[in-house]
N, C-alpha and C positions, 0 to 999 in steps of 0.2 A: 503493498500500501507507500510507504512510504517513498518506493520508485516511482509507483505512480503517480504522485502528485508533485514530487519535486524535483525528481530527476528523468523527467520524458522528453524533454527536448533541449540537448546543449546548444544549438541553434539560437533557440532564444534568450538562453543567458546570455548568448557573446554579443548578442543586439543590446541586450538590456545595459549590459558593461559598457559598450561604444559609447551609447546614448548617455549615461551616465558620466562616463570620459567626455565626450564633448560639451557637457553642460559645465564640467569642472573648470576645466579646457576655456571656457567662452566666459566662464566668471571672475576665474583668477585673472585674466589678461586686463581688465579696466586699471587696480591697483594692486599688484603683488606687493607692496611694503606693510600694507597694511598687517597688522599679526593674527588679526582674527580672518583675514580672507578668507585663508583654507578653509576653514571651520562654516566658513556661510557657503561656500561654494560646494563643500558635499553638503550640506545639508540643504541647501538650491538643489543639487542634481539630483538628490536621494527624492526628495518631495515630487521633482518632476519625471522620477522614472517610476515614482508608485502613481501620481495622478496619470499617466500614462499606462501601466496594469491595470488602471480603475476601468479605463477607457476602455481596455481588451476586455473587461469583464463584464461592461454594460453591451458591446460590443456581442457577447459570447450569449446574453440574454434576450439576443433580438430586437435590441432600440433601435437599430441603424436600418431594419428591413425593409422599411418603407421607403428609404430614400434608396437603396442597392436596387429596390424593384422598378423604383422611378427610372433609373436610369439602364437598368436593363432593356425595358418596356418601348424605353426611345428607341433602340434598334428595332427592325421590321424581324430580322433571324430571333429574337427573342419573345417578339408577341405572342405566340402561338406555342411557346413551351410550357406555359404556365398561366391558366386559367385565370386567377386570380390572386392578389397579397396574399390571402390567408392560404391557399394554396403554397404559395413561394415560399410563405414563413415555417408553415408544416415541413416542407422538404428541409429547409434552411435548418430546424430545428433536430431533425433527424440526426442529419450532417455532424452537430454541434455536439449532440451527446457523446460522440466518441470522443471528441475533446476538451472537455470539461476544466479541466486545468493551465490553460495556456496564459492566464495572469500569474500566475506564482511566480514565474522566474523575473518579473519586473518587480512584483513586491517583493522579493527576495533580496535583489540588487538593492532596491530605494533604500531598505531595511539595516542592511548593510554598509550601505552609504552615509546615511544618519549616524549609525554607532560610530562609524569611522569617527564623523562631525565630533560627537560627542565626547570621544577620546581626546582629539585636540583639543576640545574645550578645556576638559580636566587638567591635561600638560602644560599650558601654555599659562 
């Protein structure tokens, strides 16, 4: 069960670490001489990564099905594939039931980044 929840997708962990590192680097650049800048940058990166993970969770719940169905129905080839939004959302729900924990890597990396910022705060 632990492997199914936390270690199911190393690619998502790599994406989360890259997002986290980009936010850290972009937030350190403006003023690297401030002593608490590292703490602020790691906590900002953790918050952004956690919010991205929660956005992925919302997408897993089907919050954006209406938008994706609208864009799919704009193309003529996809108009006949799904009868209506309800059928589209039911098919997507069946596919998403296999990948329930896709948000966990982002939340885990974000929490680790916030823990790093707290450690920096304690030792500064």
